[in-house]
C-alpha positions in Angstrom: 0.0 0.0 0.0 2.8 2.4 0.7 4.1 1.9 -2.8 0.7 3.0 -4.2 0.8 6.1 -1.9 4.3 7.0 -3.1 3.3 6.7 -6.8 0.0 8.5 -6.2 1.7 11.4 -4.5 3.8 12.2 -7.5 0.8 12.1 -9.8 -1.3 14.3 -7.5 1.5 16.8 -7.2 1.9 17.0 -10.9 -1.9 17.4 -11.4 -2.0 20.2 -8.8 1.0 22.0 -10.3 -0.6 21.7 -13.7 -3.8 23.2 -12.4 -2.1 26.0 -10.7 0.0 26.8 -13.7 -3.0 26.9 -16.0 -5.3 28.6 -13.4 -7.7 25.7 -13.5 -7.6 24.6 -9.8 -11.4 24.9 -9.4 -12.0 22.9 -12.6 -9.6 20.1 -11.4 -11.2 20.1 -8.0 -14.7 19.6 -9.5 -13.4 16.9 -11.9 -11.6 15.0 -9.1 -14.6 15.3 -6.8 -16.9 13.9 -9.5 -14.4 11.0 -10.2 -14.3 10.2 -6.5 -18.1 10.2 -6.2 -18.4 7.9 -9.3 -16.2 5.3 -7.6 -18.7 4.9 -4.8 -21.4 3.5 -7.2 -21.6 -0.3 -6.9 -21.6 -0.8 -10.7 -18.5 1.2 -11.2 -16.8 -0.5 -8.2 -17.1 -3.9 -10.0 -15.6 -2.4 -13.1 -12.6 -1.0 -11.3 -12.0 -4.0 -9.1 -10.7 -6.1 -11.9 -13.3 -8.8 -11.3 -14.7 -8.6 -14.8 -13.1 -10.4 -17.7 -11.4 -8.1 -20.2 -13.9 -9.1 -22.9 -16.8 -8.0 -20.6 -15.1 -4.8 -19.8 -14.5 -4.0 -23.5 -18.2 -4.6 -24.2 -19.2 -2.3 -21.4 -16.9 0.5 -22.4 
């Protein structure tokens, strides 16, 4: 888990730096809040969990 956190930290910092540089912090905040909310839906959780076969995932997407 700590490896995931280490990797995630660098991506989150890059996203934040990009948003600040392009003056789009509010847009990024809204987008990330929406993405976080989507992951709480049961149907999306099954998609993200890796439990579905790749063929099934391809059909859904």
